[in-house]
Residue frames as a rotation matrix with the C-alpha (Angstrom) as fourth column:
MET 1
-0.485 0.478 0.732 -28.07
-0.669 0.337 -0.663 42.76
-0.564 -0.811 0.156 -56.56
THR 2
-0.958 0.224 -0.177 -29.84
0.054 0.751 0.659 39.55
0.280 0.622 -0.731 -57.67
ASP 3
-0.193 0.972 0.131 -33.58
-0.613 -0.223 0.758 38.84
0.766 0.066 0.639 -57.61
LYS 4
-0.309 0.065 -0.949 -33.04
0.489 0.866 -0.100 36.29
0.815 -0.495 -0.300 -54.75
PRO 5
0.776 0.571 0.267 -34.87
0.053 -0.481 0.875 37.21
0.628 -0.665 -0.404 -51.53
GLU 6
-0.018 -0.800 0.600 -32.52
-0.646 -0.448 -0.618 38.73
0.763 -0.398 -0.508 -48.92
ARG 7
0.305 0.067 -0.950 -31.34
0.510 0.831 0.222 36.20
0.804 -0.552 0.220 -46.29
LEU 8
0.534 -0.031 0.845 -31.37
-0.604 -0.714 0.355 37.56
0.592 -0.700 -0.400 -42.76
ILE 9
-0.027 -0.575 -0.818 -28.82
0.407 0.741 -0.534 36.37
0.913 -0.347 0.214 -40.15
SER 10
0.924 0.208 -0.321 -28.57
0.364 -0.219 0.905 36.61
0.118 -0.953 -0.278 -36.39
ALA 11
0.365 -0.774 0.517 -25.75
-0.478 -0.633 -0.609 39.12
0.799 -0.025 -0.601 -35.53
ASP 12
0.448 -0.189 0.874 -25.54
-0.860 0.175 0.479 37.35
-0.244 -0.966 -0.084 -32.12
LYS 13
0.818 -0.150 0.555 -24.89
0.178 0.984 0.003 33.83
-0.547 0.096 0.832 -33.68
LEU 14
0.735 -0.630 0.251 -22.36
0.292 -0.041 -0.956 35.32
0.613 0.775 0.154 -36.14
LEU 15
0.339 -0.638 0.691 -20.39
-0.798 -0.584 -0.147 37.05
0.498 -0.502 -0.707 -33.30
GLU 16
0.571 -0.078 0.817 -20.46
-0.587 0.657 0.473 33.79
-0.574 -0.750 0.329 -31.33
TRP 17
0.875 -0.287 0.391 -19.06
0.466 0.722 -0.511 31.88
-0.136 0.629 0.765 -34.36
ALA 18
0.636 -0.659 0.400 -16.45
0.048 -0.484 -0.874 34.50
0.770 0.575 -0.276 -35.06
GLU 19
0.632 -0.377 0.677 -15.16
-0.775 -0.310 0.550 34.42
0.003 -0.873 -0.488 -31.49
TYR 20
0.568 -0.496 0.657 -13.50
0.103 0.834 0.541 31.07
-0.817 -0.240 0.525 -32.23
GLU 21
0.753 -0.370 0.544 -11.92
0.596 0.036 -0.802 32.41
0.277 0.928 0.248 -35.43
THR 22
-0.335 -0.938 0.083 -8.86
0.803 -0.331 -0.496 34.70
0.493 -0.100 0.865 -35.56
TRP 23
-0.136 0.181 -0.974 -8.84
0.781 -0.586 -0.218 37.63
-0.610 -0.790 -0.062 -33.21
GLU 24
-0.879 -0.264 -0.396 -8.29
-0.011 -0.821 0.570 40.05
-0.476 0.506 0.720 -36.07
LEU 25
-0.767 0.634 0.096 -11.26
0.251 0.158 0.955 38.74
0.591 0.757 -0.280 -38.08
PHE 26
-0.145 0.742 -0.655 -13.39
0.975 0.219 0.033 38.87
0.168 -0.634 -0.755 -34.88
CYS 27
-0.324 -0.059 -0.944 -12.56
0.517 -0.847 -0.125 42.49
-0.793 -0.528 0.304 -34.09
ASP 28
-0.985 0.017 -0.172 -13.20
-0.150 -0.582 0.799 43.63
-0.087 0.813 0.576 -37.72
LEU 29
-0.588 0.798 -0.130 -16.44
0.429 0.445 0.786 41.77
0.685 0.406 -0.604 -37.95
LYS 30
-0.162 0.426 -0.890 -17.56
0.969 -0.103 -0.225 43.00
-0.188 -0.899 -0.396 -34.45
ALA 31
-0.686 -0.194 -0.701 -16.89
0.211 -0.975 0.063 46.59
-0.696 -0.105 0.710 -35.49
GLU 32
-0.920 0.369 -0.130 -18.81
-0.218 -0.209 0.953 46.28
0.325 0.906 0.272 -38.75
ILE 33
-0.304 0.844 -0.441 -21.84
0.719 0.507 0.475 44.72
0.625 -0.173 -0.761 -36.90
GLU 34
-0.212 0.176 -0.961 -21.82
0.870 -0.414 -0.268 47.48
-0.445 -0.893 -0.065 -34.35
CYS 35
-0.833 -0.154 -0.531 -21.81
-0.106 -0.898 0.427 50.03
-0.543 0.412 0.732 -37.09
ASN 36
0.195 0.968 0.159 -25.02
-0.131 0.186 -0.974 48.33
-0.972 0.170 0.163 -38.58
THR 37
-0.548 -0.454 -0.702 -23.15
-0.731 -0.148 0.666 47.50
-0.406 0.878 -0.251 -41.82
PHE 38
-0.976 0.135 -0.168 -25.09
0.022 0.839 0.543 44.26
0.214 0.527 -0.823 -42.28
ASP 39
-0.502 0.863 -0.060 -28.50
-0.076 -0.113 -0.991 45.48
-0.861 -0.493 0.123 -41.16
PRO 40
-0.277 0.506 0.817 -31.26
0.925 0.370 0.085 44.74
-0.259 0.779 -0.570 -43.77
ASP 41
-0.899 0.104 0.426 -32.51
0.129 -0.865 0.485 47.59
0.419 0.491 0.764 -45.89
PRO 42
-0.640 0.768 -0.023 -35.68
-0.209 -0.203 -0.957 49.25
-0.739 -0.608 0.291 -44.40
PRO 43
-0.182 0.635 0.751 -38.89
0.841 0.497 -0.216 48.29
-0.510 0.592 -0.624 -46.19
GLN 44
-0.980 -0.145 0.137 -39.58
0.199 -0.735 0.648 50.39
0.007 0.662 0.750 -49.21
GLN 45
-0.294 0.908 -0.299 -42.77
0.026 -0.305 -0.952 52.43
-0.955 -0.288 0.066 -49.07
PRO 46
-0.116 0.375 0.920 -44.95
0.983 0.176 0.052 52.16
-0.143 0.910 -0.389 -52.13
ASP 47
-0.979 -0.137 0.150 -45.32
0.173 -0.949 0.262 55.53
0.107 0.283 0.953 -53.94
ILE 48
-0.027 0.997 -0.074 -48.74
0.938 0.051 0.342 56.22
0.345 -0.060 -0.937 -52.22
LYS 49
-0.969 -0.073 0.237 -50.21
-0.003 -0.952 -0.305 59.66
0.247 -0.296 0.923 -51.65
LEU 50
-0.613 0.790 -0.016 -53.48
-0.327 -0.273 -0.905 61.03
-0.719 -0.549 0.426 -50.40
TRP 51
0.355 0.907 -0.226 -56.36
-0.704 0.100 -0.703 59.19
-0.616 0.409 0.674 -52.09
SER 52
-0.573 -0.567 -0.592 -54.03
-0.804 0.531 0.269 56.59
0.161 0.630 -0.760 -53.67
LYS 53
0.706 0.704 -0.081 -55.76
-0.693 0.709 0.128 53.14
0.148 -0.035 0.988 -54.24
VAL 54
-0.483 -0.865 0.133 -54.10
-0.863 0.445 -0.240 50.23
0.148 -0.231 -0.962 -52.54
LYS 55
0.554 0.539 -0.634 -54.58
-0.380 0.842 0.383 46.54
0.741 0.028 0.671 -52.01
HIS 56
0.309 -0.478 0.822 -53.43
-0.866 0.215 0.451 44.47
-0.392 -0.852 -0.347 -48.98
LYS 57
-0.274 -0.601 -0.751 -51.02
-0.879 0.473 -0.059 41.80
0.391 0.644 -0.658 -50.16
HIS 58
-0.984 -0.178 -0.030 -52.16
-0.146 0.884 -0.445 39.21
0.106 -0.433 -0.895 -47.67
HIS 59
-0.430 0.901 0.051 -55.86
0.370 0.227 -0.901 39.94
-0.823 -0.369 -0.431 -47.68
PRO 60
-0.995 -0.007 0.100 -57.04
0.096 -0.347 0.933 40.42
0.028 0.938 0.346 -51.30
SER 61
-0.337 0.938 -0.083 -60.64
0.857 0.342 0.386 39.84
0.390 0.059 -0.919 -50.20
TRP 62
-0.222 0.176 -0.959 -60.56
0.652 -0.705 -0.280 43.27
-0.725 -0.687 0.042 -48.56
GLY 63
0.638 0.403 0.655 -60.74
0.769 -0.304 -0.562 44.72
-0.027 0.863 -0.504 -52.06
ILE 64
-0.217 -0.687 0.694 -59.31
0.643 -0.636 -0.428 48.22
0.735 0.353 0.580 -52.87
GLY 65
0.360 0.252 -0.898 -58.68
0.877 -0.419 0.234 50.69
-0.317 -0.872 -0.372 -50.13
ILE 66
0.579 -0.046 0.814 -58.02
0.386 -0.864 -0.323 54.36
0.718 0.501 -0.483 -50.08
PHE 67
-0.248 -0.832 -0.496 -54.98
0.893 0.002 -0.449 55.81
0.375 -0.555 0.743 -48.49
GLN 68
0.802 0.594 0.066 -55.57
0.495 -0.723 0.483 58.51
0.334 -0.354 -0.873 -45.90
GLU 69
0.612 -0.672 0.417 -52.25
-0.709 -0.700 -0.086 59.22
0.350 -0.243 -0.905 -44.10
PHE 70
-0.054 -0.712 -0.700 -49.04
0.161 0.685 -0.710 57.74
0.985 -0.151 0.077 -42.71
SER 71
0.810 0.138 -0.570 -48.41
0.566 0.071 0.822 57.13
0.154 -0.988 -0.021 -39.07
LYS 72
0.885 -0.457 -0.094 -45.87
-0.352 -0.786 0.508 59.24
-0.306 -0.416 -0.856 -37.23
LYS 73
0.016 -0.905 0.425 -43.09
-0.171 0.416 0.893 56.62
-0.985 -0.087 -0.148 -37.79
LYS 74
0.050 0.044 -0.998 -44.17
-0.978 -0.200 -0.058 56.26
-0.202 0.979 0.033 -41.46
ASP 75
-0.931 -0.365 0.024 -44.37
-0.354 0.915 0.191 52.39
-0.092 0.169 -0.981 -41.06
LYS 76
-0.439 0.870 0.226 -48.19
0.738 0.493 -0.462 52.18
-0.513 -0.036 -0.858 -41.09
ALA 77
-0.969 0.226 0.104 -50.76
-0.097 -0.730 0.676 53.69
0.229 0.645 0.729 -43.33
LEU 78
-0.466 0.882 0.063 -54.35
-0.083 0.027 -0.996 54.61
-0.881 -0.470 0.061 -42.45
ILE 79
-0.988 0.122 -0.096 -56.59
-0.067 0.223 0.973 52.99
0.140 0.967 -0.212 -45.10
LEU 80
-0.221 0.971 0.093 -60.31
-0.715 -0.097 -0.692 53.30
-0.663 -0.220 0.715 -45.73
TRP 81
-0.964 -0.066 0.258 -61.77
0.061 0.887 0.457 50.05
-0.259 0.456 -0.851 -46.95
PRO 82
-0.532 0.826 -0.188 -65.01
-0.824 -0.555 -0.108 50.91
-0.194 0.097 0.976 -48.68
ASP 83
-0.105 0.497 -0.862 -65.83
-0.555 0.690 0.465 47.32
0.825 0.527 0.203 -49.70
ARG 84
-0.671 -0.146 -0.727 -65.53
0.501 0.633 -0.589 46.07
0.546 -0.760 -0.352 -46.03
LYS 85
0.200 0.830 0.520 -68.44
-0.248 -0.470 0.847 46.66
0.948 -0.299 0.112 -43.60
GLY 86
-0.822 -0.420 0.385 -68.10
-0.434 0.024 -0.901 47.03
0.369 -0.907 -0.202 -39.85
MET 87
-0.850 0.506 -0.148 -70.44
0.496 0.671 -0.551 45.47
-0.180 -0.542 -0.821 -37.25
PHE 88
-0.120 0.865 -0.487 -73.13
0.279 -0.442 -0.853 48.22
-0.953 -0.238 -0.188 -37.89
GLY 89
0.526 0.264 0.808 -72.66
0.824 0.080 -0.562 48.35
-0.213 0.961 -0.176 -41.64
ASP 90
0.862 -0.250 -0.440 -70.28
-0.270 -0.963 0.017 51.32
-0.428 0.104 -0.898 -41.54
ARG 91
0.674 -0.698 -0.242 -67.05
-0.207 0.137 -0.969 51.58
0.709 0.703 -0.052 -43.59
VAL 92
0.800 -0.525 -0.289 -63.98
0.546 0.439 0.714 50.08
-0.248 -0.729 0.638 -42.08
ILE 93
0.674 -0.666 0.320 -60.92
-0.311 -0.649 -0.695 52.29
0.670 0.369 -0.644 -41.55
GLY 94
0.929 -0.364 0.072 -57.64
0.044 0.301 0.953 51.28
-0.369 -0.881 0.295 -39.95
TYR 95
0.330 -0.890 -0.313 -53.84
-0.899 -0.398 0.183 51.16
-0.288 0.221 -0.932 -40.05
CYS 96
0.972 -0.168 0.167 -51.87
0.212 0.930 -0.299 48.56
-0.105 0.326 0.939 -42.03
GLN 97
0.159 -0.987 -0.031 -48.19
0.236 0.007 0.972 47.93
-0.959 -0.162 0.234 -42.27
VAL 98
0.354 -0.021 -0.935 -46.88
-0.705 -0.663 -0.252 49.81
-0.614 0.749 -0.249 -45.31
GLU 99
-0.625 -0.756 -0.196 -44.82
-0.704 0.437 0.559 46.89
-0.337 0.487 -0.806 -46.57
LYS 100
-0.626 0.517 0.584 -48.10
0.408 0.855 -0.319 44.83
-0.664 0.038 -0.746 -46.79
LEU 101
0.396 0.830 -0.393 -49.76
0.043 -0.445 -0.895 47.29
-0.917 0.337 -0.212 -49.21
GLN 102
-0.568 -0.449 0.689 -49.55
0.701 0.175 0.692 47.33
-0.431 0.876 0.215 -52.95
LYS 103
-0.383 0.430 -0.818 -50.54
-0.403 -0.874 -0.271 50.49
-0.831 0.226 0.508 -54.91
VAL 104
-0.223 0.454 0.863 -53.05
0.798 0.593 -0.105 49.80
-0.560 0.665 -0.494 -57.65
GLU 105
-0.828 -0.109 -0.550 -53.65
-0.172 -0.885 0.434 51.91
-0.533 0.454 0.714 -60.75
GLY 106
-0.716 0.524 -0.462 -56.84
-0.669 -0.325 0.668 52.61
0.200 0.787 0.583 -62.68
GLU 107
-0.679 0.576 -0.455 -59.23
0.523 0.815 0.251 50.44
0.515 -0.067 -0.855 -60.76
GLU 108
-0.111 0.701 0.704 -62.56
-0.323 -0.696 0.642 51.81
0.940 -0.156 0.304 -59.53
VAL 109
-0.997 -0.068 0.029 -63.35
-0.042 0.196 -0.980 52.04
0.060 -0.978 -0.198 -55.82
């Protein structure tokens, strides 16, 4: 693999295009798409465990958060954000998409 970002394609558009090509190509391609051969890889979870320190990739101003738990589907993580304050001055805790989190090492919370 290269360091290039993965290019996602529309399976429907590809099938539409292949329909005008040879029948053999179309049947092979359709079978591979139906078997999910070309589906993108699922997002990789950072190696975070209970009490791991994390940053939000798109909101660095939130500071460093503390991981609490994964959602049932493991696609979201419950994060305590000690540097953010809620409406009544309380700490903010909430779920974030795992792929938007970055684990940080050696920083104080």
